[in-house]
Jmol script that loads the backbone (N, CA, C; Angstrom):
load data "model"
ATOM      1  N   LEU A   1      -5.055   2.634  13.604  1.00  0.00           N
ATOM      2  CA  LEU A   1      -4.392   1.351  13.786  1.00  0.00           C
ATOM      3  C   LEU A   1      -5.416   0.272  14.069  1.00  0.00           C
ATOM      4  N   ILE A   2      -5.100  -0.904  13.632  1.00  0.00           N
ATOM      5  CA  ILE A   2      -5.978  -2.049  13.817  1.00  0.00           C
ATOM      6  C   ILE A   2      -5.243  -3.073  14.676  1.00  0.00           C
ATOM      7  N   TYR A   3      -5.992  -3.756  15.528  1.00  0.00           N
ATOM      8  CA  TYR A   3      -5.408  -4.795  16.353  1.00  0.00           C
ATOM      9  C   TYR A   3      -4.877  -5.910  15.461  1.00  0.00           C
ATOM     10  N   ASN A   4      -3.619  -6.286  15.676  1.00  0.00           N
ATOM     11  CA  ASN A   4      -2.985  -7.327  14.867  1.00  0.00           C
ATOM     12  C   ASN A   4      -2.129  -8.175  15.790  1.00  0.00           C
ATOM     13  N   ASP A   5      -2.766  -9.129  16.473  1.00  0.00           N
ATOM     14  CA  ASP A   5      -2.062 -10.032  17.388  1.00  0.00           C
ATOM     15  C   ASP A   5      -1.253  -9.261  18.428  1.00  0.00           C
ATOM     16  N   GLY A   6      -1.871  -8.224  18.971  1.00  0.00           N
ATOM     17  CA  GLY A   6      -1.216  -7.473  20.041  1.00  0.00           C
ATOM     18  C   GLY A   6      -0.461  -6.251  19.577  1.00  0.00           C
ATOM     19  N   ASP A   7      -0.203  -6.121  18.287  1.00  0.00           N
ATOM     20  CA  ASP A   7       0.514  -4.961  17.757  1.00  0.00           C
ATOM     21  C   ASP A   7      -0.427  -4.136  16.901  1.00  0.00           C
ATOM     22  N   GLY A   8      -0.259  -2.828  16.941  1.00  0.00           N
ATOM     23  CA  GLY A   8      -1.038  -1.970  16.058  1.00  0.00           C
ATOM     24  C   GLY A   8      -0.524  -2.100  14.629  1.00  0.00           C
ATOM     25  N   GLU A   9      -1.427  -2.052  13.678  1.00  0.00           N
ATOM     26  CA  GLU A   9      -1.045  -2.191  12.275  1.00  0.00           C
ATOM     27  C   GLU A   9      -1.972  -1.304  11.456  1.00  0.00           C
ATOM     28  N   SER A  10      -1.424  -0.592  10.495  1.00  0.00           N
ATOM     29  CA  SER A  10      -2.269   0.257   9.655  1.00  0.00           C
ATOM     30  C   SER A  10      -3.014  -0.600   8.644  1.00  0.00           C
ATOM     31  N   ILE A  11      -4.173  -0.120   8.238  1.00  0.00           N
ATOM     32  CA  ILE A  11      -4.955  -0.838   7.227  1.00  0.00           C
ATOM     33  C   ILE A  11      -4.183  -0.924   5.914  1.00  0.00           C
ATOM     34  N   GLU A  12      -3.419   0.125   5.601  1.00  0.00           N
ATOM     35  CA  GLU A  12      -2.629   0.128   4.367  1.00  0.00           C
ATOM     36  C   GLU A  12      -1.643  -1.028   4.361  1.00  0.00           C
ATOM     37  N   ASN A  13      -0.940  -1.244   5.478  1.00  0.00           N
ATOM     38  CA  ASN A  13       0.023  -2.350   5.539  1.00  0.00           C
ATOM     39  C   ASN A  13      -0.673  -3.706   5.537  1.00  0.00           C
ATOM     40  N   LEU A  14      -1.809  -3.822   6.213  1.00  0.00           N
ATOM     41  CA  LEU A  14      -2.530  -5.089   6.218  1.00  0.00           C
ATOM     42  C   LEU A  14      -3.032  -5.459   4.834  1.00  0.00           C
ATOM     43  N   LEU A  15      -3.369  -4.460   4.027  1.00  0.00           N
ATOM     44  CA  LEU A  15      -3.868  -4.719   2.681  1.00  0.00           C
ATOM     45  C   LEU A  15      -2.755  -4.755   1.637  1.00  0.00           C
ATOM     46  N   GLY A  16      -1.505  -4.686   2.085  1.00  0.00           N
ATOM     47  CA  GLY A  16      -0.389  -4.786   1.153  1.00  0.00           C
ATOM     48  C   GLY A  16       0.069  -3.453   0.607  1.00  0.00           C
ATOM     49  N   GLY A  17      -0.326  -2.374   1.234  1.00  0.00           N
ATOM     50  CA  GLY A  17       0.077  -1.044   0.760  1.00  0.00           C
ATOM     51  C   GLY A  17       1.473  -0.704   1.216  1.00  0.00           C
ATOM     52  N   GLY A  18       1.713   0.534   1.522  1.00  0.00           N
ATOM     53  CA  GLY A  18       3.023   0.960   1.973  1.00  0.00           C
ATOM     54  C   GLY A  18       3.590   2.037   1.082  1.00  0.00           C
ATOM     55  N   GLY A  19       2.824   2.527   0.150  1.00  0.00           N
ATOM     56  CA  GLY A  19       3.275   3.611  -0.708  1.00  0.00           C
ATOM     57  C   GLY A  19       3.943   3.110  -1.972  1.00  0.00           C
ATOM     58  N   PRO A  20       4.162   4.029  -2.891  1.00  0.00           N
ATOM     59  CA  PRO A  20       4.793   3.657  -4.164  1.00  0.00           C
ATOM     60  C   PRO A  20       6.276   3.350  -3.978  1.00  0.00           C
ATOM     61  N   PRO A  21       6.854   2.573  -4.894  1.00  0.00           N
ATOM     62  CA  PRO A  21       8.287   2.314  -4.807  1.00  0.00           C
ATOM     63  C   PRO A  21       9.077   3.602  -5.033  1.00  0.00           C
ATOM     64  N   LEU A  22      10.178   3.738  -4.321  1.00  0.00           N
ATOM     65  CA  LEU A  22      11.049   4.901  -4.441  1.00  0.00           C
ATOM     66  C   LEU A  22      12.431   4.441  -4.894  1.00  0.00           C
ATOM     67  N   ILE A  23      12.976   5.093  -5.893  1.00  0.00           N
ATOM     68  CA  ILE A  23      14.327   4.778  -6.360  1.00  0.00           C
ATOM     69  C   ILE A  23      15.305   5.371  -5.361  1.00  0.00           C
ATOM     70  N   SER A  24      16.123   4.519  -4.752  1.00  0.00           N
ATOM     71  CA  SER A  24      17.069   4.993  -3.737  1.00  0.00           C
ATOM     72  C   SER A  24      18.484   5.142  -4.280  1.00  0.00           C
ATOM     73  N   ASP A  25      18.844   4.363  -5.282  1.00  0.00           N
ATOM     74  CA  ASP A  25      20.180   4.450  -5.888  1.00  0.00           C
ATOM     75  C   ASP A  25      20.072   4.131  -7.366  1.00  0.00           C
ATOM     76  N   ILE A  26      20.902   4.804  -8.154  1.00  0.00           N
ATOM     77  CA  ILE A  26      21.021   4.457  -9.570  1.00  0.00           C
ATOM     78  C   ILE A  26      22.436   4.808 -10.021  1.00  0.00           C
ATOM     79  N   PHE A  27      23.057   3.865 -10.709  1.00  0.00           N
ATOM     80  CA  PHE A  27      24.420   4.043 -11.192  1.00  0.00           C
ATOM     81  C   PHE A  27      24.482   3.686 -12.665  1.00  0.00           C
ATOM     82  N   PHE A  28      25.336   4.367 -13.407  1.00  0.00           N
ATOM     83  CA  PHE A  28      25.547   4.072 -14.819  1.00  0.00           C
ATOM     84  C   PHE A  28      26.976   3.597 -15.002  1.00  0.00           C
ATOM     85  N   THR A  29      27.139   2.472 -15.699  1.00  0.00           N
ATOM     86  CA  THR A  29      28.458   1.936 -16.016  1.00  0.00           C
ATOM     87  C   THR A  29      28.622   1.986 -17.524  1.00  0.00           C
ATOM     88  N   PRO A  30      29.477   2.872 -18.049  1.00  0.00           N
ATOM     89  CA  PRO A  30      29.652   2.981 -19.500  1.00  0.00           C
ATOM     90  C   PRO A  30      30.439   1.800 -20.060  1.00  0.00           C
ATOM     91  N   GLY A  31      30.241   1.543 -21.354  1.00  0.00           N
ATOM     92  CA  GLY A  31      31.075   0.583 -22.075  1.00  0.00           C
ATOM     93  C   GLY A  31      30.751  -0.873 -21.864  1.00  0.00           C
ATOM     94  N   VAL A  32      29.666  -1.202 -21.178  1.00  0.00           N
ATOM     95  CA  VAL A  32      29.290  -2.603 -20.978  1.00  0.00           C
ATOM     96  C   VAL A  32      27.889  -2.812 -21.549  1.00  0.00           C
ATOM     97  N   GLY A  33      27.438  -4.042 -21.523  1.00  0.00           N
ATOM     98  CA  GLY A  33      26.090  -4.343 -22.016  1.00  0.00           C
ATOM     99  C   GLY A  33      26.072  -4.535 -23.521  1.00  0.00           C
ATOM    100  N   ILE A  34      24.870  -4.700 -24.056  1.00  0.00           N
ATOM    101  CA  ILE A  34      24.700  -4.927 -25.489  1.00  0.00           C
ATOM    102  C   ILE A  34      25.243  -3.739 -26.268  1.00  0.00           C
ATOM    103  N   GLY A  35      26.151  -3.987 -27.185  1.00  0.00           N
ATOM    104  CA  GLY A  35      26.724  -2.937 -28.020  1.00  0.00           C
ATOM    105  C   GLY A  35      27.642  -1.985 -27.278  1.00  0.00           C
ATOM    106  N   GLY A  36      27.962  -2.288 -26.028  1.00  0.00           N
ATOM    107  CA  GLY A  36      28.846  -1.408 -25.262  1.00  0.00           C
ATOM    108  C   GLY A  36      28.239  -0.055 -24.945  1.00  0.00           C
ATOM    109  N   ASN A  37      26.900   0.016 -24.906  1.00  0.00           N
ATOM    110  CA  ASN A  37      26.208   1.284 -24.671  1.00  0.00           C
ATOM    111  C   ASN A  37      25.991   1.606 -23.201  1.00  0.00           C
ATOM    112  N   GLY A  38      26.481   0.757 -22.325  1.00  0.00           N
ATOM    113  CA  GLY A  38      26.379   1.013 -20.897  1.00  0.00           C
ATOM    114  C   GLY A  38      25.203   0.312 -20.246  1.00  0.00           C
ATOM    115  N   GLN A  39      25.290   0.225 -18.923  1.00  0.00           N
ATOM    116  CA  GLN A  39      24.237  -0.389 -18.137  1.00  0.00           C
ATOM    117  C   GLN A  39      23.918   0.474 -16.921  1.00  0.00           C
ATOM    118  N   PHE A  40      22.665   0.422 -16.511  1.00  0.00           N
ATOM    119  CA  PHE A  40      22.225   1.072 -15.287  1.00  0.00           C
ATOM    120  C   PHE A  40      21.996   0.004 -14.226  1.00  0.00           C
ATOM    121  N   THR A  41      22.329   0.319 -12.993  1.00  0.00           N
ATOM    122  CA  THR A  41      21.984  -0.510 -11.849  1.00  0.00           C
ATOM    123  C   THR A  41      21.132   0.352 -10.933  1.00  0.00           C
ATOM    124  N   MET A  42      19.913  -0.092 -10.677  1.00  0.00           N
ATOM    125  CA  MET A  42      18.936   0.690  -9.915  1.00  0.00           C
ATOM    126  C   MET A  42      18.483  -0.104  -8.696  1.00  0.00           C
ATOM    127  N   THR A  43      18.361   0.585  -7.569  1.00  0.00           N
ATOM    128  CA  THR A  43      17.785   0.004  -6.359  1.00  0.00           C
ATOM    129  C   THR A  43      16.545   0.805  -5.997  1.00  0.00           C
ATOM    130  N   PHE A  44      15.464   0.107  -5.689  1.00  0.00           N
ATOM    131  CA  PHE A  44      14.228   0.783  -5.297  1.00  0.00           C
ATOM    132  C   PHE A  44      13.569   0.033  -4.141  1.00  0.00           C
ATOM    133  N   THR A  45      12.758   0.757  -3.374  1.00  0.00           N
ATOM    134  CA  THR A  45      12.037   0.128  -2.278  1.00  0.00           C
ATOM    135  C   THR A  45      10.994  -0.817  -2.858  1.00  0.00           C
ATOM    136  N   SER A  46      10.775  -1.926  -2.164  1.00  0.00           N
ATOM    137  CA  SER A  46       9.866  -2.935  -2.701  1.00  0.00           C
ATOM    138  C   SER A  46       9.327  -3.813  -1.585  1.00  0.00           C
ATOM    139  N   ARG A  47       8.347  -4.626  -1.956  1.00  0.00           N
ATOM    140  CA  ARG A  47       7.789  -5.634  -1.062  1.00  0.00           C
ATOM    141  C   ARG A  47       8.008  -6.999  -1.702  1.00  0.00           C
ATOM    142  N   SER A  48       8.160  -8.004  -0.880  1.00  0.00           N
ATOM    143  CA  SER A  48       8.416  -9.343  -1.418  1.00  0.00           C
ATOM    144  C   SER A  48       7.193  -9.859  -2.167  1.00  0.00           C
ATOM    145  N   ASN A  49       7.473 -10.597  -3.233  1.00  0.00           N
ATOM    146  CA  ASN A  49       6.459 -11.254  -4.062  1.00  0.00           C
ATOM    147  C   ASN A  49       5.492 -10.292  -4.736  1.00  0.00           C
ATOM    148  N   VAL A  50       5.934  -9.069  -4.985  1.00  0.00           N
ATOM    149  CA  VAL A  50       5.150  -8.090  -5.734  1.00  0.00           C
ATOM    150  C   VAL A  50       5.932  -7.771  -7.008  1.00  0.00           C
ATOM    151  N   PHE A  51       5.246  -7.761  -8.148  1.00  0.00           N
ATOM    152  CA  PHE A  51       5.904  -7.453  -9.411  1.00  0.00           C
ATOM    153  C   PHE A  51       5.904  -5.950  -9.662  1.00  0.00           C
ATOM    154  N   TYR A  52       7.002  -5.471 -10.268  1.00  0.00           N
ATOM    155  CA  TYR A  52       7.175  -4.064 -10.604  1.00  0.00           C
ATOM    156  C   TYR A  52       7.591  -3.942 -12.063  1.00  0.00           C
ATOM    157  N   GLY A  53       7.280  -2.806 -12.648  1.00  0.00           N
ATOM    158  CA  GLY A  53       7.740  -2.477 -13.983  1.00  0.00           C
ATOM    159  C   GLY A  53       8.655  -1.269 -13.905  1.00  0.00           C
ATOM    160  N   ILE A  54       9.671  -1.226 -14.760  1.00  0.00           N
ATOM    161  CA  ILE A  54      10.588  -0.079 -14.849  1.00  0.00           C
ATOM    162  C   ILE A  54      10.393   0.535 -16.219  1.00  0.00           C
ATOM    163  N   TYR A  55      10.115   1.831 -16.245  1.00  0.00           N
ATOM    164  CA  TYR A  55       9.828   2.544 -17.476  1.00  0.00           C
ATOM    165  C   TYR A  55      10.729   3.763 -17.561  1.00  0.00           C
ATOM    166  N   GLY A  56      11.034   4.188 -18.788  1.00  0.00           N
ATOM    167  CA  GLY A  56      11.952   5.300 -18.978  1.00  0.00           C
ATOM    168  C   GLY A  56      11.453   6.305 -19.990  1.00  0.00           C
ATOM    169  N   SER A  57      12.097   7.465 -19.969  1.00  0.00           N
ATOM    170  CA  SER A  57      11.778   8.544 -20.895  1.00  0.00           C
ATOM    171  C   SER A  57      13.009   9.424 -21.047  1.00  0.00           C
ATOM    172  N   ASP A  58      13.140  10.064 -22.223  1.00  0.00           N
ATOM    173  CA  ASP A  58      14.242  11.007 -22.392  1.00  0.00           C
ATOM    174  C   ASP A  58      13.796  12.440 -22.121  1.00  0.00           C
ATOM    175  N   ASP A  59      12.525  12.619 -21.735  1.00  0.00           N
ATOM    176  CA  ASP A  59      12.051  13.922 -21.248  1.00  0.00           C
ATOM    177  C   ASP A  59      10.877  13.675 -20.300  1.00  0.00           C
ATOM    178  N   LEU A  60      10.421  14.698 -19.656  1.00  0.00           N
ATOM    179  CA  LEU A  60       9.321  14.545 -18.706  1.00  0.00           C
ATOM    180  C   LEU A  60       7.986  14.977 -19.298  1.00  0.00           C
ATOM    181  N   ASN A  61       7.927  15.115 -20.621  1.00  0.00           N
ATOM    182  CA  ASN A  61       6.710  15.576 -21.274  1.00  0.00           C
ATOM    183  C   ASN A  61       5.833  14.438 -21.783  1.00  0.00           C
ATOM    184  N   ASP A  62       6.266  13.191 -21.614  1.00  0.00           N
ATOM    185  CA  ASP A  62       5.447  12.073 -22.062  1.00  0.00           C
ATOM    186  C   ASP A  62       5.223  11.117 -20.896  1.00  0.00           C
ATOM    187  N   ASP A  63       4.605   9.998 -21.155  1.00  0.00           N
ATOM    188  CA  ASP A  63       4.225   9.078 -20.091  1.00  0.00           C
ATOM    189  C   ASP A  63       5.191   7.897 -19.973  1.00  0.00           C
ATOM    190  N   PHE A  64       6.487   8.164 -19.991  1.00  0.00           N
ATOM    191  CA  PHE A  64       7.515   7.139 -19.822  1.00  0.00           C
ATOM    192  C   PHE A  64       7.265   5.957 -20.761  1.00  0.00           C
ATOM    193  N   PRO A  65       7.436   6.174 -22.083  1.00  0.00           N
ATOM    194  CA  PRO A  65       7.092   5.150 -23.076  1.00  0.00           C
ATOM    195  C   PRO A  65       8.078   3.986 -23.185  1.00  0.00           C
ATOM    196  N   LEU A  66       9.295   4.133 -22.670  1.00  0.00           N
ATOM    197  CA  LEU A  66      10.289   3.061 -22.800  1.00  0.00           C
ATOM    198  C   LEU A  66      10.032   1.981 -21.751  1.00  0.00           C
ATOM    199  N   GLU A  67       9.594   0.809 -22.190  1.00  0.00           N
ATOM    200  CA  GLU A  67       9.405  -0.301 -21.269  1.00  0.00           C
ATOM    201  C   GLU A  67      10.751  -0.995 -21.106  1.00  0.00           C
ATOM    202  N   ILE A  68      11.328  -0.866 -19.937  1.00  0.00           N
ATOM    203  CA  ILE A  68      12.664  -1.405 -19.690  1.00  0.00           C
ATOM    204  C   ILE A  68      12.575  -2.818 -19.114  1.00  0.00           C
ATOM    205  N   GLU A  69      11.808  -2.978 -18.079  1.00  0.00           N
ATOM    206  CA  GLU A  69      11.535  -4.281 -17.462  1.00  0.00           C
ATOM    207  C   GLU A  69      10.067  -4.277 -17.062  1.00  0.00           C
ATOM    208  N   ASP A  70       9.350  -5.359 -17.359  1.00  0.00           N
ATOM    209  CA  ASP A  70       7.933  -5.353 -17.023  1.00  0.00           C
ATOM    210  C   ASP A  70       7.538  -6.422 -16.011  1.00  0.00           C
ATOM    211  N   ALA A  71       8.495  -7.139 -15.460  1.00  0.00           N
ATOM    212  CA  ALA A  71       8.158  -8.192 -14.498  1.00  0.00           C
ATOM    213  C   ALA A  71       9.314  -8.406 -13.512  1.00  0.00           C
ATOM    214  N   VAL A  72       9.660  -7.370 -12.782  1.00  0.00           N
ATOM    215  CA  VAL A  72      10.708  -7.481 -11.763  1.00  0.00           C
ATOM    216  C   VAL A  72      10.043  -7.929 -10.474  1.00  0.00           C
ATOM    217  N   LEU A  73      10.448  -9.076  -9.945  1.00  0.00           N
ATOM    218  CA  LEU A  73       9.880  -9.579  -8.702  1.00  0.00           C
ATOM    219  C   LEU A  73      10.570  -8.903  -7.523  1.00  0.00           C
ATOM    220  N   GLY A  74       9.788  -8.235  -6.703  1.00  0.00           N
ATOM    221  CA  GLY A  74      10.334  -7.489  -5.578  1.00  0.00           C
ATOM    222  C   GLY A  74      10.797  -8.385  -4.446  1.00  0.00           C
ATOM    223  N   ALA A  75      11.770  -7.883  -3.700  1.00  0.00           N
ATOM    224  CA  ALA A  75      12.257  -8.530  -2.487  1.00  0.00           C
ATOM    225  C   ALA A  75      11.783  -7.705  -1.298  1.00  0.00           C
ATOM    226  N   ASP A  76      11.883  -8.252  -0.111  1.00  0.00           N
ATOM    227  CA  ASP A  76      11.444  -7.550   1.089  1.00  0.00           C
ATOM    228  C   ASP A  76      12.388  -6.393   1.401  1.00  0.00           C
ATOM    229  N   GLY A  77      11.905  -5.172   1.331  1.00  0.00           N
ATOM    230  CA  GLY A  77      12.707  -3.989   1.665  1.00  0.00           C
ATOM    231  C   GLY A  77      13.212  -3.236   0.460  1.00  0.00           C
ATOM    232  N   SER A  78      14.011  -3.890  -0.372  1.00  0.00           N
ATOM    233  CA  SER A  78      14.526  -3.231  -1.581  1.00  0.00           C
ATOM    234  C   SER A  78      14.894  -4.279  -2.621  1.00  0.00           C
ATOM    235  N   THR A  79      14.920  -3.826  -3.862  1.00  0.00           N
ATOM    236  CA  THR A  79      15.261  -4.680  -5.000  1.00  0.00           C
ATOM    237  C   THR A  79      16.269  -3.948  -5.861  1.00  0.00           C
ATOM    238  N   THR A  80      17.284  -4.656  -6.338  1.00  0.00           N
ATOM    239  CA  THR A  80      18.288  -4.086  -7.230  1.00  0.00           C
ATOM    240  C   THR A  80      18.230  -4.824  -8.554  1.00  0.00           C
ATOM    241  N   VAL A  81      18.219  -4.064  -9.637  1.00  0.00           N
ATOM    242  CA  VAL A  81      18.155  -4.644 -10.974  1.00  0.00           C
ATOM    243  C   VAL A  81      19.147  -3.915 -11.875  1.00  0.00           C
ATOM    244  N   THR A  82      19.777  -4.649 -12.796  1.00  0.00           N
ATOM    245  CA  THR A  82      20.705  -4.079 -13.767  1.00  0.00           C
ATOM    246  C   THR A  82      20.117  -4.278 -15.157  1.00  0.00           C
ATOM    247  N   PHE A  83      20.165  -3.223 -15.972  1.00  0.00           N
ATOM    248  CA  PHE A  83      19.611  -3.298 -17.328  1.00  0.00           C
ATOM    249  C   PHE A  83      20.449  -2.455 -18.274  1.00  0.00           C
ATOM    250  N   ASP A  84      20.411  -2.846 -19.559  1.00  0.00           N
ATOM    251  CA  ASP A  84      21.145  -2.114 -20.588  1.00  0.00           C
ATOM    252  C   ASP A  84      20.541  -0.733 -20.800  1.00  0.00           C
ATOM    253  N   ASN A  85      21.381   0.195 -21.235  1.00  0.00           N
ATOM    254  CA  ASN A  85      20.940   1.556 -21.533  1.00  0.00           C
ATOM    255  C   ASN A  85      19.799   1.493 -22.548  1.00  0.00           C
ATOM    256  N   PRO A  86      18.593   1.954 -22.186  1.00  0.00           N
ATOM    257  CA  PRO A  86      17.457   1.812 -23.087  1.00  0.00           C
ATOM    258  C   PRO A  86      17.416   2.821 -24.233  1.00  0.00           C
ATOM    259  N   ASN A  87      18.234   3.865 -24.140  1.00  0.00           N
ATOM    260  CA  ASN A  87      18.191   4.903 -25.172  1.00  0.00           C
ATOM    261  C   ASN A  87      19.579   5.526 -25.341  1.00  0.00           C
ATOM    262  N   PRO A  88      20.528   4.766 -25.931  1.00  0.00           N
ATOM    263  CA  PRO A  88      21.876   5.301 -26.126  1.00  0.00           C
ATOM    264  C   PRO A  88      21.827   6.600 -26.936  1.00  0.00           C
ATOM    265  N   GLY A  89      22.614   7.544 -26.547  1.00  0.00           N
ATOM    266  CA  GLY A  89      22.669   8.812 -27.261  1.00  0.00           C
ATOM    267  C   GLY A  89      21.738   9.872 -26.708  1.00  0.00           C
ATOM    268  N   ALA A  90      20.829   9.487 -25.833  1.00  0.00           N
ATOM    269  CA  ALA A  90      19.936  10.487 -25.226  1.00  0.00           C
ATOM    270  C   ALA A  90      20.742  11.383 -24.298  1.00  0.00           C
ATOM    271  N   SER A  91      20.417  12.668 -24.280  1.00  0.00           N
ATOM    272  CA  SER A  91      21.142  13.598 -23.412  1.00  0.00           C
ATOM    273  C   SER A  91      20.689  13.504 -21.957  1.00  0.00           C
ATOM    274  N   ALA A  92      19.512  12.920 -21.721  1.00  0.00           N
ATOM    275  CA  ALA A  92      19.002  12.722 -20.365  1.00  0.00           C
ATOM    276  C   ALA A  92      18.070  11.519 -20.373  1.00  0.00           C
ATOM    277  N   LEU A  93      18.003  10.819 -19.253  1.00  0.00           N
ATOM    278  CA  LEU A  93      17.066   9.709 -19.100  1.00  0.00           C
ATOM    279  C   LEU A  93      16.410   9.817 -17.730  1.00  0.00           C
ATOM    280  N   PHE A  94      15.117   9.541 -17.690  1.00  0.00           N
ATOM    281  CA  PHE A  94      14.347   9.562 -16.463  1.00  0.00           C
ATOM    282  C   PHE A  94      13.691   8.203 -16.303  1.00  0.00           C
ATOM    283  N   PHE A  95      13.556   7.751 -15.056  1.00  0.00           N
ATOM    284  CA  PHE A  95      13.013   6.419 -14.801  1.00  0.00           C
ATOM    285  C   PHE A  95      11.862   6.488 -13.806  1.00  0.00           C
ATOM    286  N   ARG A  96      10.964   5.515 -13.958  1.00  0.00           N
ATOM    287  CA  ARG A  96       9.823   5.380 -13.053  1.00  0.00           C
ATOM    288  C   ARG A  96       9.658   3.890 -12.751  1.00  0.00           C
ATOM    289  N   VAL A  97       9.383   3.582 -11.486  1.00  0.00           N
ATOM    290  CA  VAL A  97       9.066   2.207 -11.071  1.00  0.00           C
ATOM    291  C   VAL A  97       7.613   2.213 -10.608  1.00  0.00           C
ATOM    292  N   GLU A  98       6.840   1.280 -11.144  1.00  0.00           N
ATOM    293  CA  GLU A  98       5.400   1.235 -10.834  1.00  0.00           C
ATOM    294  C   GLU A  98       4.899  -0.181 -11.099  1.00  0.00           C
ATOM    295  N   PRO A  99       3.646  -0.465 -10.762  1.00  0.00           N
ATOM    296  CA  PRO A  99       3.116  -1.777 -11.119  1.00  0.00           C
ATOM    297  C   PRO A  99       3.218  -1.987 -12.628  1.00  0.00           C
ATOM    298  N   PRO A 100       3.423  -3.218 -13.072  1.00  0.00           N
ATOM    299  CA  PRO A 100       3.525  -3.467 -14.517  1.00  0.00           C
ATOM    300  C   PRO A 100       2.276  -2.997 -15.247  1.00  0.00           C
ATOM    301  N   ARG A 101       2.466  -2.440 -16.421  1.00  0.00           N
ATOM    302  CA  ARG A 101       1.342  -2.002 -17.253  1.00  0.00           C
ATOM    303  C   ARG A 101       0.785  -3.192 -17.998  1.00  0.00           C
ATOM    304  N   LEU A 102      -0.501  -3.203 -18.158  1.00  0.00           N
ATOM    305  CA  LEU A 102      -1.148  -4.324 -18.868  1.00  0.00           C
ATOM    306  C   LEU A 102      -1.201  -4.052 -20.345  1.00  0.00           C
TER     307      LEU A 102
END
end "model"
wireframe off; spacefill off
backbone 0.3
color backbone group
């Protein structure tokens, strides 16, 4: 811990760390969105004024090639975003939240 105006503070938090974002909730609503293919609503842990990217895959054997959102501005604590189904007809979808890819 480092002295921070009388309170202990970790170096990770002082430098803007705090660990990777974690998806806490995800819901699928069928029949809405572009073409009626459904929409996902996802909530993930976040920090204010930090940008995040949301990426998807229909299997876990690749590097999440579906770029769903590449500039989601985080809020303090958690962020909720709604997006259209990125791969209609897929039997499974997996999501990852991480810093935007360049």
